[in-house]
ZADO-1210 file (C-alpha; in nm, 4 decimals, padded with zeros to 6 digits):
<atoms>
<atom x="02.7602" y="00.2910" z="00.7036" code="MET" pos="1"/>
<atom x="02.5082" y="00.4716" z="00.4855" code="ILE" pos="2"/>
<atom x="02.2106" y="00.5098" z="00.7232" code="PRO" pos="3"/>
<atom x="01.8604" y="00.4078" z="00.6174" code="ALA" pos="4"/>
<atom x="01.7318" y="00.7587" z="00.6865" code="ALA" pos="5"/>
<atom x="01.8950" y="01.0922" z="00.7624" code="LYS" pos="6"/>
<atom x="01.7204" y="01.4189" z="00.8501" code="PRO" pos="7"/>
<atom x="01.8572" y="01.7354" z="00.6903" code="SER" pos="8"/>
<atom x="01.9061" y="02.0146" z="00.9444" code="ILE" pos="9"/>
<atom x="02.0946" y="02.3259" z="00.8417" code="GLY" pos="10"/>
<atom x="02.1997" y="02.6642" z="00.9709" code="ALA" pos="11"/>
<atom x="01.8601" y="02.8089" z="00.8808" code="GLU" pos="12"/>
<atom x="01.6793" y="02.5764" z="01.1202" code="GLU" pos="13"/>
<atom x="01.9272" y="02.6504" z="01.4001" code="ARG" pos="14"/>
<atom x="01.8875" y="03.0243" z="01.3483" code="GLU" pos="15"/>
<atom x="01.5074" y="02.9863" z="01.3484" code="ALA" pos="16"/>
<atom x="01.5228" y="02.8109" z="01.6858" code="VAL" pos="17"/>
<atom x="01.7522" y="03.0801" z="01.8224" code="ASP" pos="18"/>
<atom x="01.5088" y="03.3459" z="01.6960" code="ARG" pos="19"/>
<atom x="01.2263" y="03.1890" z="01.8942" code="VAL" pos="20"/>
<atom x="01.4447" y="03.1475" z="02.2020" code="MET" pos="21"/>
<atom x="01.5362" y="03.5152" z="02.1882" code="ARG" pos="22"/>
<atom x="01.1697" y="03.6127" z="02.1522" code="SER" pos="23"/>
<atom x="01.0724" y="03.4423" z="02.4764" code="GLY" pos="24"/>
<atom x="00.7523" y="03.3087" z="02.3106" code="MET" pos="25"/>
<atom x="00.8106" y="02.9337" z="02.3208" code="LEU" pos="26"/>
<atom x="00.4620" y="02.7817" z="02.3334" code="ALA" pos="27"/>
<atom x="00.2027" y="02.7897" z="02.0561" code="GLN" pos="28"/>
<atom x="00.2202" y="03.1382" z="01.9121" code="GLY" pos="29"/>
<atom x="00.3005" y="03.3394" z="01.5977" code="PRO" pos="30"/>
<atom x="00.5401" y="03.0813" z="01.4520" code="GLU" pos="31"/>
<atom x="00.2700" y="02.8128" z="01.4711" code="VAL" pos="32"/>
<atom x="00.0173" y="03.0429" z="01.3057" code="ALA" pos="33"/>
<atom x="00.2635" y="03.1244" z="01.0266" code="ALA" pos="34"/>
<atom x="00.3527" y="02.7571" z="00.9766" code="PHE" pos="35"/>
<atom x="-00.0163" y="02.6695" z="00.9464" code="GLU" pos="36"/>
<atom x="-00.0724" y="02.9405" z="00.6871" code="GLU" pos="37"/>
<atom x="00.2330" y="02.8407" z="00.4832" code="GLU" pos="38"/>
<atom x="00.1508" y="02.4705" z="00.4943" code="PHE" pos="39"/>
<atom x="-00.2038" y="02.5459" z="00.3833" code="SER" pos="40"/>
<atom x="-00.0644" y="02.6504" z="00.0443" code="ALA" pos="41"/>
<atom x="00.0406" y="02.2859" z="-00.0106" code="LEU" pos="42"/>
<atom x="-00.3164" y="02.1619" z="00.0287" code="VAL" pos="43"/>
<atom x="-00.5166" y="02.4032" z="-00.1791" code="GLY" pos="44"/>
<atom x="-00.5739" y="02.6564" z="00.0972" code="GLY" pos="45"/>
<atom x="-00.7433" y="02.4117" z="00.3350" code="ARG" pos="46"/>
<atom x="-00.7624" y="02.4896" z="00.7041" code="HIS" pos="47"/>
<atom x="-00.4390" y="02.3608" z="00.8585" code="SER" pos="48"/>
<atom x="-00.4005" y="02.2962" z="01.2306" code="ILE" pos="49"/>
<atom x="-00.0549" y="02.2243" z="01.3724" code="ALA" pos="50"/>
<atom x="-00.0191" y="01.9640" z="01.6466" code="LEU" pos="51"/>
<atom x="00.2519" y="01.7982" z="01.8519" code="ASN" pos="52"/>
<atom x="00.2634" y="01.4758" z="01.6451" code="SER" pos="53"/>
<atom x="00.1220" y="01.2943" z="01.3471" code="GLY" pos="54"/>
<atom x="-00.0536" y="01.0549" z="01.5826" code="THR" pos="55"/>
<atom x="-00.2301" y="01.3477" z="01.7489" code="SER" pos="56"/>
<atom x="-00.3344" y="01.4658" z="01.4036" code="ALA" pos="57"/>
<atom x="-00.4949" y="01.1296" z="01.3295" code="LEU" pos="58"/>
<atom x="-00.6608" y="01.1084" z="01.6704" code="HIS" pos="59"/>
<atom x="-00.8038" y="01.4595" z="01.6785" code="LEU" pos="60"/>
<atom x="-00.9240" y="01.4525" z="01.3177" code="SER" pos="61"/>
<atom x="-01.1244" y="01.1391" z="01.3932" code="ILE" pos="62"/>
<atom x="-01.2763" y="01.2985" z="01.7022" code="LEU" pos="63"/>
<atom x="-01.3460" y="01.6248" z="01.5207" code="ALA" pos="64"/>
<atom x="-01.5464" y="01.4367" z="01.2581" code="LEU" pos="65"/>
<atom x="-01.7665" y="01.2858" z="01.5283" code="GLY" pos="66"/>
<atom x="-01.6392" y="00.9305" z="01.4897" code="ILE" pos="67"/>
<atom x="-01.6486" y="00.7327" z="01.8105" code="GLY" pos="68"/>
<atom x="-01.8101" y="00.4510" z="02.0053" code="GLU" pos="69"/>
<atom x="-02.0084" y="00.2113" z="01.7889" code="GLY" pos="70"/>
<atom x="-01.8433" y="00.3285" z="01.4659" code="ASP" pos="71"/>
<atom x="-01.6031" y="00.1367" z="01.2429" code="GLU" pos="72"/>
<atom x="-01.3225" y="00.2813" z="01.0334" code="VAL" pos="73"/>
<atom x="-01.1662" y="00.0758" z="00.7543" code="ILE" pos="74"/>
<atom x="-00.7859" y="00.0933" z="00.7544" code="VAL" pos="75"/>
<atom x="-00.4993" y="-00.1035" z="00.6016" code="PRO" pos="76"/>
<atom x="-00.3123" y="-00.3425" z="00.8280" code="SER" pos="77"/>
<atom x="00.0172" y="-00.2734" z="00.6491" code="PHE" pos="78"/>
<atom x="00.1109" y="00.0570" z="00.8118" code="SER" pos="79"/>
<atom x="00.2543" y="00.1966" z="01.1323" code="PHE" pos="80"/>
<atom x="00.0393" y="00.1068" z="01.4333" code="ALA" pos="81"/>
<atom x="-00.0662" y="00.4708" z="01.4857" code="ALA" pos="82"/>
<atom x="-00.3046" y="00.4401" z="01.1905" code="THR" pos="83"/>
<atom x="-00.5241" y="00.1917" z="01.3731" code="ALA" pos="84"/>
<atom x="-00.4361" y="00.3048" z="01.7252" code="ASN" pos="85"/>
<atom x="-00.5861" y="00.6464" z="01.6546" code="SER" pos="86"/>
<atom x="-00.9178" y="00.4848" z="01.5657" code="VAL" pos="87"/>
<atom x="-00.9211" y="00.2740" z="01.8793" code="GLN" pos="88"/>
<atom x="-00.8276" y="00.5518" z="02.1215" code="ILE" pos="89"/>
<atom x="-01.1065" y="00.7642" z="01.9714" code="ALA" pos="90"/>
<atom x="-01.3469" y="00.4926" z="02.0896" code="GLY" pos="91"/>
<atom x="-01.4215" y="00.3494" z="01.7442" code="ALA" pos="92"/>
<atom x="-01.3139" y="00.0151" z="01.5962" code="THR" pos="93"/>
<atom x="-01.0438" y="-00.0293" z="01.3345" code="ALA" pos="94"/>
<atom x="-01.1506" y="-00.2777" z="01.0653" code="VAL" pos="95"/>
<atom x="-00.8590" y="-00.4085" z="00.8627" code="PHE" pos="96"/>
<atom x="-00.8622" y="-00.4513" z="00.4861" code="ALA" pos="97"/>
<atom x="-00.5920" y="-00.5812" z="00.2526" code="ASP" pos="98"/>
<atom x="-00.3542" y="-00.3819" z="00.0339" code="ILE" pos="99"/>
<atom x="-00.3254" y="-00.3993" z="-00.3434" code="GLU" pos="100"/>
<atom x="-00.0150" y="-00.5789" z="-00.4765" code="PRO" pos="101"/>
<atom x="00.1808" y="-00.2940" z="-00.6373" code="ASP" pos="102"/>
<atom x="00.1767" y="00.0234" z="-00.4275" code="TYR" pos="103"/>
<atom x="00.1390" y="-00.1032" z="-00.0677" code="PHE" pos="104"/>
<atom x="-00.1854" y="00.0914" z="-00.0257" code="SER" pos="105"/>
<atom x="-00.5436" y="00.0074" z="00.0651" code="LEU" pos="106"/>
<atom x="-00.7116" y="-00.2172" z="-00.1926" code="ASP" pos="107"/>
<atom x="-01.0468" y="-00.0634" z="-00.2940" code="PRO" pos="108"/>
<atom x="-01.2027" y="-00.4069" z="-00.3469" code="ASN" pos="109"/>
<atom x="-01.0958" y="-00.5286" z="-00.0034" code="SER" pos="110"/>
<atom x="-01.2110" y="-00.2030" z="00.1575" code="ALA" pos="111"/>
<atom x="-01.5508" y="-00.2346" z="-00.0105" code="GLY" pos="112"/>
<atom x="-01.5892" y="-00.5911" z="00.1144" code="ALA" pos="113"/>
<atom x="-01.5162" y="-00.4787" z="00.4735" code="ALA" pos="114"/>
<atom x="-01.8102" y="-00.2371" z="00.4935" code="ILE" pos="115"/>
<atom x="-02.0783" y="-00.3144" z="00.7511" code="THR" pos="116"/>
<atom x="-02.3785" y="-00.1181" z="00.8824" code="PRO" pos="117"/>
<atom x="-02.1452" y="00.0274" z="01.1474" code="ARG" pos="118"/>
<atom x="-01.8859" y="00.1589" z="00.9015" code="THR" pos="119"/>
<atom x="-01.8457" y="00.5358" z="00.9372" code="LYS" pos="120"/>
<atom x="-01.5291" y="00.6078" z="00.7408" code="ALA" pos="121"/>
<atom x="-01.2449" y="00.4814" z="00.5257" code="ILE" pos="122"/>
<atom x="-00.8898" y="00.5896" z="00.6102" code="MET" pos="123"/>
<atom x="-00.6291" y="00.4901" z="00.3502" code="PRO" pos="124"/>
<atom x="-00.2572" y="00.5464" z="00.4040" code="VAL" pos="125"/>
<atom x="-00.0326" y="00.7061" z="00.1417" code="HIS" pos="126"/>
<atom x="00.2438" y="00.4651" z="00.2381" code="LEU" pos="127"/>
<atom x="00.6119" y="00.5360" z="00.1668" code="TYR" pos="128"/>
<atom x="00.5096" y="00.8536" z="-00.0203" code="GLY" pos="129"/>
<atom x="00.2985" y="00.6850" z="-00.2898" code="HIS" pos="130"/>
<atom x="-00.0657" y="00.8011" z="-00.2932" code="PRO" pos="131"/>
<atom x="-00.3427" y="00.5515" z="-00.2286" code="ALA" pos="132"/>
<atom x="-00.6012" y="00.5070" z="-00.5024" code="ASN" pos="133"/>
<atom x="-00.8277" y="00.7825" z="-00.3742" code="MET" pos="134"/>
<atom x="-01.0375" y="00.7980" z="-00.6909" code="ILE" pos="135"/>
<atom x="-01.1663" y="00.4417" z="-00.6569" code="GLU" pos="136"/>
<atom x="-01.1857" y="00.4600" z="-00.2788" code="LEU" pos="137"/>
<atom x="-01.3948" y="00.7761" z="-00.3003" code="GLN" pos="138"/>
<atom x="-01.6404" y="00.6021" z="-00.5317" code="LYS" pos="139"/>
<atom x="-01.6908" y="00.3382" z="-00.2617" code="ILE" pos="140"/>
<atom x="-01.7257" y="00.6011" z="00.0115" code="ALA" pos="141"/>
<atom x="-01.9811" y="00.7941" z="-00.1936" code="ASP" pos="142"/>
<atom x="-02.1808" y="00.4807" z="-00.2703" code="LYS" pos="143"/>
<atom x="-02.2150" y="00.3965" z="00.0991" code="HIS" pos="144"/>
<atom x="-02.2305" y="00.7500" z="00.2407" code="GLY" pos="145"/>
<atom x="-01.9004" y="00.7203" z="00.4268" code="LEU" pos="146"/>
<atom x="-01.6549" y="00.9810" z="00.5469" code="LEU" pos="147"/>
<atom x="-01.3068" y="00.9802" z="00.3966" code="MET" pos="148"/>
<atom x="-00.9906" y="01.0485" z="00.5934" code="LEU" pos="149"/>
<atom x="-00.6294" y="01.0427" z="00.4732" code="GLU" pos="150"/>
<atom x="-00.3276" y="00.9213" z="00.6670" code="ASP" pos="151"/>
<atom x="-00.0751" y="01.1300" z="00.4740" code="ALA" pos="152"/>
<atom x="00.1969" y="01.1044" z="00.7399" code="ALA" pos="153"/>
<atom x="00.4548" y="00.9875" z="00.4849" code="GLN" pos="154"/>
<atom x="00.3378" y="01.1762" z="00.1771" code="ALA" pos="155"/>
<atom x="00.3742" y="01.5519" z="00.2087" code="VAL" pos="156"/>
<atom x="00.3808" y="01.6985" z="-00.1472" code="ALA" pos="157"/>
<atom x="00.2645" y="01.3767" z="-00.3181" code="ALA" pos="158"/>
<atom x="-00.0212" y="01.4121" z="-00.5663" code="SER" pos="159"/>
<atom x="-00.2841" y="01.2327" z="-00.7752" code="ILE" pos="160"/>
<atom x="-00.3333" y="01.3625" z="-01.1276" code="ASN" pos="161"/>
<atom x="-00.1714" y="01.6850" z="-01.0135" code="GLY" pos="162"/>
<atom x="-00.3950" y="01.7280" z="-00.7093" code="LYS" pos="163"/>
<atom x="-00.2088" y="01.7135" z="-00.3766" code="PRO" pos="164"/>
<atom x="-00.2761" y="01.4421" z="-00.1223" code="VAL" pos="165"/>
<atom x="-00.4541" y="01.5879" z="00.1761" code="GLY" pos="166"/>
<atom x="-00.7237" y="01.7322" z="-00.0504" code="THR" pos="167"/>
<atom x="-00.9222" y="01.4116" z="-00.1082" code="PHE" pos="168"/>
<atom x="-01.0960" y="01.3864" z="00.2277" code="SER" pos="169"/>
<atom x="-01.2875" y="01.5541" z="00.5062" code="GLN" pos="170"/>
<atom x="-00.9647" y="01.5504" z="00.7088" code="ALA" pos="171"/>
<atom x="-00.6042" y="01.4574" z="00.6310" code="ALA" pos="172"/>
<atom x="-00.3177" y="01.4052" z="00.8737" code="SER" pos="173"/>
<atom x="00.0526" y="01.4759" z="00.8127" code="PHE" pos="174"/>
<atom x="00.3569" y="01.3968" z="01.0271" code="SER" pos="175"/>
<atom x="00.6801" y="01.5891" z="01.0770" code="PHE" pos="176"/>
<atom x="00.8737" y="01.3185" z="01.2636" code="TYR" pos="177"/>
<atom x="01.2535" y="01.3555" z="01.2119" code="PRO" pos="178"/>
<atom x="01.2785" y="01.0911" z="00.9381" code="THR" pos="179"/>
<atom x="00.9891" y="01.2272" z="00.7310" code="LYS" pos="180"/>
<atom x="01.0432" y="01.4225" z="00.4065" code="ASN" pos="181"/>
<atom x="01.0347" y="01.7391" z="00.6148" code="MET" pos="182"/>
<atom x="01.0507" y="01.7703" z="00.9907" code="THR" pos="183"/>
<atom x="00.9677" y="02.0116" z="01.2681" code="SER" pos="184"/>
<atom x="01.1646" y="01.7986" z="01.5162" code="GLY" pos="185"/>
<atom x="00.8303" y="01.6414" z="01.6067" code="GLU" pos="186"/>
<atom x="00.4836" y="01.7459" z="01.4995" code="GLY" pos="187"/>
<atom x="00.1797" y="01.6932" z="01.2834" code="GLY" pos="188"/>
<atom x="-00.0858" y="01.8786" z="01.0855" code="MET" pos="189"/>
<atom x="-00.4589" y="01.8289" z="01.0268" code="VAL" pos="190"/>
<atom x="-00.5919" y="01.9705" z="00.6994" code="CYS" pos="191"/>
<atom x="-00.9639" y="02.0033" z="00.6323" code="THR" pos="192"/>
<atom x="-01.1983" y="02.1980" z="00.4030" code="PRO" pos="193"/>
<atom x="-01.4576" y="02.2208" z="00.6807" code="ASP" pos="194"/>
<atom x="-01.4396" y="02.5278" z="00.9043" code="ALA" pos="195"/>
<atom x="-01.6308" y="02.3547" z="01.1845" code="GLU" pos="196"/>
<atom x="-01.4006" y="02.0493" z="01.1792" code="VAL" pos="197"/>
<atom x="-01.1049" y="02.2885" z="01.1896" code="ALA" pos="198"/>
<atom x="-01.2479" y="02.4736" z="01.4895" code="ARG" pos="199"/>
<atom x="-01.3229" y="02.1480" z="01.6706" code="LYS" pos="200"/>
<atom x="-00.9659" y="02.0302" z="01.6093" code="THR" pos="201"/>
<atom x="-00.8285" y="02.3561" z="01.7498" code="ARG" pos="202"/>
<atom x="-01.0452" y="02.3167" z="02.0583" code="LEU" pos="203"/>
<atom x="-00.9360" y="01.9566" z="02.1063" code="LEU" pos="204"/>
<atom x="-00.5648" y="02.0410" z="02.0833" code="ARG" pos="205"/>
<atom x="-00.5908" y="02.3174" z="02.3465" code="ASN" pos="206"/>
<atom x="-00.7768" y="02.1765" z="02.6463" code="GLN" pos="207"/>
<atom x="-01.1118" y="02.2393" z="02.4763" code="GLY" pos="208"/>
<atom x="-01.0787" y="02.6164" z="02.4740" code="MET" pos="209"/>
<atom x="-01.0489" y="02.8858" z="02.2092" code="GLU" pos="210"/>
<atom x="-01.0695" y="03.1705" z="02.4594" code="LYS" pos="211"/>
<atom x="-00.8420" y="03.1253" z="02.7600" code="ARG" pos="212"/>
<atom x="-01.0143" y="02.9601" z="03.0563" code="TYR" pos="213"/>
<atom x="-01.3424" y="02.9330" z="02.8636" code="ALA" pos="214"/>
<atom x="-01.3286" y="02.5580" z="02.8072" code="ASN" pos="215"/>
<atom x="-01.6107" y="02.4573" z="02.5713" code="GLU" pos="216"/>
<atom x="-01.5420" y="02.0825" z="02.5465" code="ILE" pos="217"/>
<atom x="-01.3133" y="01.8217" z="02.6986" code="PHE" pos="218"/>
<atom x="-00.9786" y="01.8561" z="02.5239" code="GLY" pos="219"/>
<atom x="-00.6115" y="01.7636" z="02.5283" code="PHE" pos="220"/>
<atom x="-00.2737" y="01.9337" z="02.5339" code="ASN" pos="221"/>
<atom x="-00.1667" y="01.8506" z="02.1782" code="ASN" pos="222"/>
<atom x="-00.0233" y="02.1902" z="02.0882" code="ARG" pos="223"/>
<atom x="00.2841" y="02.2466" z="01.8728" code="MET" pos="224"/>
<atom x="00.5494" y="02.4764" z="02.0181" code="THR" pos="225"/>
<atom x="00.6860" y="02.7794" z="01.8347" code="ASP" pos="226"/>
<atom x="01.0274" y="02.6120" z="01.8451" code="LEU" pos="227"/>
<atom x="00.9003" y="02.3199" z="01.6381" code="HIS" pos="228"/>
<atom x="00.6999" y="02.5425" z="01.4058" code="ALA" pos="229"/>
<atom x="01.0050" y="02.7575" z="01.3341" code="ALA" pos="230"/>
<atom x="01.1968" y="02.4475" z="01.2235" code="ILE" pos="231"/>
<atom x="00.9018" y="02.3343" z="01.0120" code="GLY" pos="232"/>
<atom x="00.8813" y="02.6708" z="00.8357" code="ARG" pos="233"/>
<atom x="01.2451" y="02.6497" z="00.7283" code="GLU" pos="234"/>
<atom x="01.2039" y="02.2898" z="00.6153" code="GLN" pos="235"/>
<atom x="00.8984" y="02.3845" z="00.4115" code="LEU" pos="236"/>
<atom x="01.1120" y="02.6254" z="00.2069" code="LYS" pos="237"/>
<atom x="01.3397" y="02.3370" z="00.1073" code="LYS" pos="238"/>
<atom x="01.0716" y="02.0745" z="00.0472" code="LEU" pos="239"/>
<atom x="01.0359" y="02.1191" z="-00.3298" code="HIS" pos="240"/>
<atom x="01.4095" y="02.0807" z="-00.3956" code="ALA" pos="241"/>
<atom x="01.4338" y="01.7854" z="-00.1582" code="TRP" pos="242"/>
<atom x="01.1384" y="01.6120" z="-00.3235" code="THR" pos="243"/>
<atom x="01.2951" y="01.6504" z="-00.6676" code="SER" pos="244"/>
<atom x="01.6219" y="01.5047" z="-00.5356" code="LYS" pos="245"/>
<atom x="01.4424" y="01.2086" z="-00.3779" code="ARG" pos="246"/>
<atom x="01.2696" y="01.1406" z="-00.7080" code="GLN" pos="247"/>
<atom x="01.6002" y="01.1611" z="-00.8989" code="ARG" pos="248"/>
<atom x="01.7658" y="00.9277" z="-00.6491" code="ASN" pos="249"/>
<atom x="01.4759" y="00.6828" z="-00.6827" code="ALA" pos="250"/>
<atom x="01.4990" y="00.6940" z="-01.0621" code="ALA" pos="251"/>
<atom x="01.8707" y="00.6114" z="-01.0441" code="PHE" pos="252"/>
<atom x="01.8082" y="00.3197" z="-00.8093" code="LEU" pos="253"/>
<atom x="01.5252" y="00.1798" z="-01.0226" code="SER" pos="254"/>
<atom x="01.7342" y="00.2060" z="-01.3403" code="ALA" pos="255"/>
<atom x="02.0298" y="00.0200" z="-01.1939" code="ASN" pos="256"/>
<atom x="01.9125" y="-00.2234" z="-00.9262" code="ILE" pos="257"/>
<atom x="01.8735" y="-00.5871" z="-01.0284" code="ARG" pos="258"/>
<atom x="01.7447" y="-00.9024" z="-00.8614" code="GLY" pos="259"/>
<atom x="01.4697" y="-00.7469" z="-00.6499" code="VAL" pos="260"/>
<atom x="01.1349" y="-00.5820" z="-00.7272" code="ILE" pos="261"/>
<atom x="01.1762" y="-00.2053" z="-00.7351" code="THR" pos="262"/>
<atom x="00.8833" y="00.0227" z="-00.6397" code="PRO" pos="263"/>
<atom x="00.6587" y="00.1183" z="-00.9327" code="PRO" pos="264"/>
<atom x="00.4711" y="00.4467" z="-00.9559" code="THR" pos="265"/>
<atom x="00.1115" y="00.4519" z="-01.0782" code="ALA" pos="266"/>
<atom x="00.0564" y="00.6572" z="-01.3965" code="PRO" pos="267"/>
<atom x="-00.1787" y="00.8869" z="-01.2039" code="TRP" pos="268"/>
<atom x="00.0557" y="00.9389" z="-00.9092" code="ALA" pos="269"/>
<atom x="00.3477" y="01.1561" z="-00.8075" code="SER" pos="270"/>
<atom x="00.5561" y="00.9496" z="-00.5632" code="HIS" pos="271"/>
<atom x="00.7656" y="01.1547" z="-00.3184" code="VAL" pos="272"/>
<atom x="00.9681" y="00.8562" z="-00.1898" code="PHE" pos="273"/>
<atom x="00.9577" y="00.9017" z="00.1829" code="HIS" pos="274"/>
<atom x="01.0953" y="00.5510" z="00.1560" code="GLN" pos="275"/>
<atom x="01.2352" y="00.3614" z="-00.1415" code="TYR" pos="276"/>
<atom x="01.0957" y="00.0169" z="-00.0700" code="THR" pos="277"/>
<atom x="01.2023" y="-00.2898" z="-00.2635" code="ILE" pos="278"/>
<atom x="01.0523" y="-00.6378" z="-00.2428" code="ARG" pos="279"/>
<atom x="01.2948" y="-00.9180" z="-00.1695" code="VAL" pos="280"/>
<atom x="01.1595" y="-01.2282" z="-00.3434" code="VAL" pos="281"/>
<atom x="01.3105" y="-01.5769" z="-00.3284" code="GLY" pos="282"/>
<atom x="01.5403" y="-01.4891" z="-00.0371" code="GLN" pos="283"/>
<atom x="01.5030" y="-01.4245" z="00.3310" code="ASP" pos="284"/>
<atom x="01.4435" y="-01.0503" z="00.3615" code="ARG" pos="285"/>
<atom x="01.6007" y="-01.0145" z="00.7054" code="ASP" pos="286"/>
<atom x="01.9143" y="-01.1976" z="00.5948" code="ARG" pos="287"/>
<atom x="01.9232" y="-00.9733" z="00.2884" code="PHE" pos="288"/>
<atom x="01.9239" y="-00.6691" z="00.5177" code="ALA" pos="289"/>
<atom x="02.2083" y="-00.8175" z="00.7244" code="GLU" pos="290"/>
<atom x="02.4163" y="-00.8702" z="00.4125" code="GLU" pos="291"/>
<atom x="02.3536" y="-00.5126" z="00.3001" code="LEU" pos="292"/>
<atom x="02.4800" y="-00.3896" z="00.6372" code="ALA" pos="293"/>
<atom x="02.8022" y="-00.5869" z="00.5903" code="LYS" pos="294"/>
<atom x="02.8502" y="-00.3888" z="00.2690" code="ARG" pos="295"/>
<atom x="02.7948" y="-00.0580" z="00.4428" code="GLY" pos="296"/>
<atom x="02.4313" y="00.0039" z="00.3485" code="VAL" pos="297"/>
<atom x="02.1631" y="00.0517" z="00.6115" code="GLY" pos="298"/>
<atom x="01.8020" y="-00.0454" z="00.5565" code="SER" pos="299"/>
<atom x="01.4718" y="-00.0614" z="00.7396" code="GLY" pos="300"/>
<atom x="01.1797" y="-00.3006" z="00.7600" code="VAL" pos="301"/>
<atom x="00.8532" y="-00.1053" z="00.7584" code="TYR" pos="302"/>
<atom x="00.6623" y="-00.3032" z="00.8803" code="TYR" pos="303"/>
<atom x="00.7592" y="-00.6564" z="00.9920" code="PRO" pos="304"/>
<atom x="00.4282" y="-00.7369" z="01.1623" code="THR" pos="305"/>
<atom x="00.0873" y="-00.6397" z="01.0210" code="PRO" pos="306"/>
<atom x="-00.1060" y="-00.4272" z="01.2692" code="ILE" pos="307"/>
<atom x="-00.3849" y="-00.6830" z="01.3083" code="HIS" pos="308"/>
<atom x="-00.1336" y="-00.9398" z="01.4369" code="ARG" pos="309"/>
<atom x="00.0292" y="-00.7107" z="01.6940" code="LEU" pos="310"/>
<atom x="-00.0404" y="-00.8105" z="02.0564" code="PRO" pos="311"/>
<atom x="-00.2533" y="-00.4979" z="02.0981" code="SER" pos="312"/>
<atom x="-00.5010" y="-00.6337" z="01.8404" code="PHE" pos="313"/>
<atom x="-00.4268" y="-01.0071" z="01.8128" code="GLY" pos="314"/>
<atom x="-00.6655" y="-01.0746" z="01.5235" code="LEU" pos="315"/>
<atom x="-00.6630" y="-01.3763" z="01.2935" code="ASP" pos="316"/>
<atom x="-00.7497" y="-01.2424" z="00.9481" code="LEU" pos="317"/>
<atom x="-00.6921" y="-01.3461" z="00.5884" code="GLU" pos="318"/>
<atom x="-00.4988" y="-01.0574" z="00.4342" code="LEU" pos="319"/>
<atom x="-00.2599" y="-01.2288" z="00.1911" code="PRO" pos="320"/>
<atom x="-00.1131" y="-00.9200" z="00.0223" code="MET" pos="321"/>
<atom x="-00.0471" y="-00.7654" z="00.3625" code="THR" pos="322"/>
<atom x="00.1310" y="-01.0777" z="00.4862" code="GLU" pos="323"/>
<atom x="00.3377" y="-01.0927" z="00.1675" code="GLN" pos="324"/>
<atom x="00.4443" y="-00.7306" z="00.1967" code="ALA" pos="325"/>
<atom x="00.5393" y="-00.7747" z="00.5628" code="ALA" pos="326"/>
<atom x="00.7704" y="-01.0609" z="00.4621" code="ALA" pos="327"/>
<atom x="00.9228" y="-00.8943" z="00.1540" code="GLN" pos="328"/>
<atom x="00.9393" y="-00.5155" z="00.2021" code="ALA" pos="329"/>
<atom x="01.2782" y="-00.3580" z="00.2652" code="LEU" pos="330"/>
<atom x="01.3450" y="00.0151" z="00.2531" code="SER" pos="331"/>
<atom x="01.6872" y="00.1348" z="00.1392" code="ILE" pos="332"/>
<atom x="01.8338" y="00.4880" z="00.1496" code="PRO" pos="333"/>
<atom x="01.6838" y="00.7494" z="-00.0843" code="VAL" pos="334"/>
<atom x="01.7108" y="01.0751" z="00.1124" code="TYR" pos="335"/>
<atom x="01.8220" y="01.3920" z="-00.0668" code="PRO" pos="336"/>
<atom x="02.1676" y="01.4286" z="00.0914" code="SER" pos="337"/>
<atom x="02.2939" y="01.1038" z="-00.0663" code="LEU" pos="338"/>
<atom x="02.5970" y="01.1592" z="-00.2870" code="THR" pos="339"/>
<atom x="02.6463" y="01.0010" z="-00.6297" code="ASP" pos="340"/>
<atom x="02.9077" y="00.7739" z="-00.4751" code="GLY" pos="341"/>
<atom x="02.6705" y="00.6612" z="-00.2029" code="GLU" pos="342"/>
<atom x="02.3983" y="00.5865" z="-00.4600" code="LEU" pos="343"/>
<atom x="02.6449" y="00.3714" z="-00.6534" code="GLU" pos="344"/>
<atom x="02.7424" y="00.1927" z="-00.3315" code="THR" pos="345"/>
<atom x="02.3763" y="00.1170" z="-00.2602" code="ILE" pos="346"/>
<atom x="02.3240" y="-00.0241" z="-00.6107" code="VAL" pos="347"/>
<atom x="02.6385" y="-00.2361" z="-00.5919" code="GLU" pos="348"/>
<atom x="02.5436" y="-00.3721" z="-00.2501" code="ALA" pos="349"/>
<atom x="02.1861" y="-00.4626" z="-00.3476" code="VAL" pos="350"/>
<atom x="02.2942" y="-00.6239" z="-00.6733" code="ASN" pos="351"/>
<atom x="02.5705" y="-00.8167" z="-00.5013" code="SER" pos="352"/>
<atom x="02.3441" y="-00.9550" z="-00.2291" code="VAL" pos="353"/>
<atom x="02.0689" y="-01.0350" z="-00.4781" code="ALA" pos="354"/>
<atom x="02.3117" y="-01.2201" z="-00.7046" code="LYS" pos="355"/>
<atom x="02.4702" y="-01.4114" z="-00.4178" code="ALA" pos="356"/>
<atom x="02.1307" y="-01.5368" z="-00.3050" code="GLY" pos="357"/>
<atom x="01.9894" y="-01.6128" z="-00.6491" code="ALA" pos="358"/>
</atoms>
């Protein structure tokens, strides 16, 4: 079975962990500081604050920007639940807008229509590694005086007109979960151009204190360990080569797959293909995935239920593009360690299942 996703961990990462273990400095320390500095180079030198997860990055960035009770944040419903959960646990209200039909990202028109007097921010998601349309979304935010955040959990190294994602907002959040384009084992990063937002995020991640035992605000324990940071630093060195390989793999799949809708890339975007997500049209998507598995190809459904319809929200909304994507989207392997033979197997399996169901 070719798995749907496969993290790449090498000898360098193992040696980095051993180095930290030998040092005896396991908690947040010099490795975290170095990881933050090195990651900052990916986002134009912005302040970068390492955390224990991408969800923590979303949560603390919202709090650091002063968003809370009585505020609304516009988010897409087609995403992982953490996008909206982070708004809710910060005390604000997630307001769901639809996605545009091509790139699975927040539709600027739908986001604009969702604005109310309580709206404080817009938080698009760069889903599957394709950037959201930040140019048009920023025009809406500017018109209404709104903050902009980025959920860039799946899009490290993606860009818009050559400018990296994570640099289009007051705060952006990245994730280093094992299946992401790079991993630290588990972890996240907040990136911001604002020194005060950066300081507030650092306070929030460390029990509200910058100086030990001098707690300035109520905070959390959302620190990254030096063990995780050491892994992240090694992965960061390999990111460029891995991204190029993902893009080559995606180009091969798009050139050879038939019978499904392959993922397009906007002319202004650099897609890093955290996932290669096809649309299964005219067939049952879940049955399609079962048939792929019989042919030795794993796949994943991200995401089968729109966030607004999850039991935690239970909202009845008209979001037709979101509902369509939830019924059609199927992610197939694209990770950099795929061999040429495995890529051919994936193409043959998809084409075979598509033809059989046509």
